[in-house]
C-alpha positions as CSV (number, residue, x, y, z in Angstrom):
1,M,8.4,69.2,-14.1
2,R,11.1,67.0,-15.6
3,R,13.2,67.2,-12.5
4,K,10.3,66.2,-10.2
5,T,9.5,63.2,-12.5
6,D,13.1,62.1,-12.4
7,R,13.2,62.3,-8.6
8,Q,10.0,60.2,-8.4
9,T,11.5,57.6,-10.7
10,E,14.7,57.5,-8.7
11,A,12.6,57.0,-5.5
12,V,10.5,54.2,-7.0
13,S,13.3,52.2,-8.6
14,P,14.9,51.0,-5.3
15,V,11.4,49.9,-4.1
16,I,10.8,47.8,-7.2
17,G,14.3,46.3,-6.8
18,V,13.6,45.3,-3.2
19,I,10.2,43.8,-4.2
20,L,11.9,41.7,-7.0
21,M,14.6,40.5,-4.7
22,V,12.1,39.4,-2.1
23,A,10.0,37.6,-4.7
24,I,13.1,35.8,-6.1
25,T,14.2,34.8,-2.6
26,V,10.7,33.4,-1.8
27,I,10.7,31.4,-5.1
28,L,14.2,30.1,-4.6
29,A,13.3,29.0,-1.0
30,A,10.2,27.2,-2.3
31,V,12.2,25.4,-5.0
32,I,15.0,24.4,-2.7
33,G,12.6,23.3,0.0
34,T,10.7,21.1,-2.4
35,F,14.0,19.6,-3.7
36,V,15.4,18.9,-0.2
37,L,12.1,17.4,1.1
38,G,11.8,15.2,-2.0
39,L,15.4,14.1,-1.6
40,G,14.7,13.2,2.0
41,E,11.8,11.1,1.0
42,D,13.9,9.2,-1.5
43,V,16.6,8.5,1.1
44,S,14.1,7.3,3.7
45,S,12.5,4.8,1.2
46,T,15.8,3.3,0.1
47,S,16.4,0.0,1.9
48,S,19.7,-0.6,3.5
49,A,21.1,-3.4,5.6
50,G,24.4,-5.1,6.5
51,V,24.6,-8.5,4.7
52,T,27.5,-10.9,4.2
53,L,27.8,-13.7,1.6
54,D,29.4,-17.2,2.0
55,E,29.7,-19.6,-0.8
56,E,30.6,-23.3,-1.2
57,P,31.3,-23.3,-5.0
58,G,28.9,-25.5,-6.9
59,F,27.0,-26.4,-3.8
60,S,25.5,-23.6,-1.7
61,V,25.4,-19.9,-1.0
62,T,24.4,-18.2,2.3
63,F,23.2,-14.7,2.9
64,T,23.6,-13.6,6.5
65,I,21.9,-10.5,7.9
66,V,24.5,-8.8,10.1
67,D,22.4,-5.6,10.6
68,P,18.7,-5.4,9.4
69,G,19.1,-1.6,9.0
70,N,15.8,0.0,8.0
71,L,14.2,-3.1,6.2
72,D,10.5,-3.7,6.5
73,S,10.9,-7.0,4.7
74,A,13.3,-9.0,2.5
75,T,12.8,-11.3,-0.5
76,V,15.1,-13.8,-2.3
77,V,14.9,-13.7,-6.1
78,G,16.3,-16.7,-8.1
79,P,17.8,-16.7,-11.6
80,D,14.5,-17.6,-13.2
81,G,12.8,-14.7,-11.5
82,A,11.1,-16.8,-8.8
83,R,10.5,-14.8,-5.7
84,S,10.4,-16.2,-2.2
85,A,7.8,-15.2,0.4
86,K,8.5,-11.9,2.0
87,A,10.4,-12.3,5.3
88,T,9.1,-9.8,7.8
89,D,9.2,-11.2,11.4
90,T,12.5,-12.9,10.5
91,V,14.5,-9.9,9.3
92,Q,16.8,-9.8,12.3
93,S,20.5,-9.8,13.0
94,G,22.0,-13.2,12.6
95,V,19.4,-14.6,10.3
96,E,20.7,-16.9,7.5
97,V,19.2,-17.6,4.1
98,I,20.8,-20.8,2.8
99,I,20.3,-22.0,-0.8
100,Q,21.7,-25.5,-1.2
101,D,21.9,-27.9,-4.1
102,G,19.7,-30.9,-3.4
103,G,18.0,-29.4,-0.4
104,F,18.4,-30.4,3.2
105,N,18.2,-33.7,5.1
106,Q,16.3,-34.1,8.3
107,S,19.4,-33.9,10.5
108,N,20.2,-30.4,9.1
109,I,16.7,-29.0,9.7
110,Q,15.2,-27.8,12.9
111,N,11.5,-28.7,12.9
112,V,8.8,-27.0,15.0
113,T,7.4,-28.9,18.0
114,L,3.7,-28.1,18.1
115,P,2.1,-27.6,21.5
116,P,-0.7,-30.1,22.4
117,A,-3.3,-27.5,21.7
118,L,-2.2,-27.5,18.1
119,G,-2.1,-31.2,17.7
120,G,1.3,-31.9,19.2
121,G,4.2,-33.7,17.4
122,E,6.7,-32.1,15.0
123,A,6.1,-30.3,11.7
124,N,8.7,-29.7,9.0
125,L,8.4,-26.1,7.7
126,V,11.0,-26.6,5.0
127,G,9.8,-29.6,3.1
128,D,11.9,-30.6,0.0
129,E,13.0,-27.0,-0.8
130,E,16.6,-26.0,-1.6
131,C,16.3,-22.7,0.3
132,L,15.6,-22.2,4.0
133,I,15.6,-19.3,6.5
134,R,17.5,-20.1,9.7
135,H,16.3,-17.4,12.2
136,G,15.6,-18.4,15.8
137,Q,12.4,-16.5,16.1
138,Q,9.6,-17.9,18.3
139,T,6.6,-16.6,16.4
140,V,6.2,-15.8,12.7
141,R,3.0,-14.4,11.4
142,E,1.3,-15.2,14.7
143,F,2.3,-18.9,14.4
144,P,4.5,-20.4,17.1
145,V,7.5,-21.6,15.1
146,R,9.7,-22.0,18.2
147,G,12.9,-21.3,16.3
148,A,12.2,-23.8,13.6
149,D,13.8,-23.4,10.1
150,I,11.4,-22.1,7.5
151,G,11.4,-22.8,3.7
152,C,12.0,-19.6,1.8
153,S,8.8,-20.0,-0.1
154,A,6.9,-20.3,3.3
155,Q,4.5,-22.8,1.6
156,R,4.9,-25.3,4.4
157,L,4.6,-22.6,7.0
158,Q,1.3,-21.4,5.4
159,Q,0.0,-24.9,5.2
160,V,0.8,-25.9,8.8
161,A,-0.4,-22.6,10.2
162,N,-3.7,-22.7,8.4
163,N,-4.4,-26.3,9.2
164,N,-3.5,-26.0,12.9
165,L,-4.7,-22.5,13.7
166,G,-7.0,-21.6,10.8
167,L,-5.1,-18.3,10.4
168,G,-6.0,-18.1,6.7
169,L,-2.4,-17.0,5.8
170,D,-1.7,-16.0,2.2
171,I,2.0,-15.4,2.3
172,A,3.6,-18.1,0.3
173,G,6.0,-17.4,-2.6
174,S,7.8,-19.6,-5.0
175,E,10.5,-22.1,-4.3
176,I,14.1,-21.0,-4.9
177,N,16.4,-23.7,-6.3
178,Y,20.2,-23.8,-6.4
179,E,22.0,-23.5,-9.7
180,A,25.7,-23.1,-10.4
181,G,26.7,-20.0,-12.5
182,A,23.4,-18.3,-11.7
183,E,22.5,-15.0,-10.0
184,Y,20.7,-14.7,-6.7
185,K,19.5,-11.4,-5.2
186,L,18.4,-10.4,-1.7
187,I,15.8,-7.6,-2.2
188,G,15.0,-5.2,0.6
189,E,11.8,-3.3,1.0
190,V,11.1,0.0,2.8
191,D,7.8,1.8,2.6
192,G,6.8,-0.2,-0.5
193,S,10.0,0.6,-2.4
194,E,12.4,-2.2,-3.3
195,N,16.1,-2.4,-4.2
196,V,18.9,-4.9,-4.2
197,I,20.7,-5.3,-0.9
198,Q,23.1,-8.0,-2.0
199,S,23.6,-10.3,-5.0
200,I,25.9,-13.1,-6.1
201,E,26.5,-15.1,-9.2
202,T,27.2,-18.6,-8.0
203,S,30.5,-20.3,-9.1
204,E,30.6,-23.2,-11.5
205,D,31.7,-26.6,-10.2
């Protein structure tokens, strides 16, 4: 009887071992799969873009988008935490975001020429701001900007678009002012997640 029991035990042991190995393999596969999928989601929601910086110490700084990468939108954040409007339509290669001490005079700003159906004449979409987006797009948020410069806050864009088309836009952010010795950030957004694409601390005079 003992010999038979021993043989039965010897026969069962390898089966239990195989079952345990299969179970462990399945568990490991599930854990690794979850980790890899989770990691993939994190990577896809991290914003990336090619951006260069140019500075005229004590006077201006310019962010230039060389490659928009996977950005859904971009925002400029000033040293006091002020955030510009989110740039969506204008996130394209070649777009410049210029922050300049004292703002911009009329000869440096490209205004939008409104078609007769929208009242005609020219409209300044930058106003007295010290930050503008130079983009070259023809339409922004359904409004025909015809390549005109836009203030980073988009306050003037919102005002003109709503007054002339009744679009009911609610896109405006805060004005971004230039300061020497201060930090400015270009924040990118993908799938609702934000991270810093490029930043600079402006030089003192």
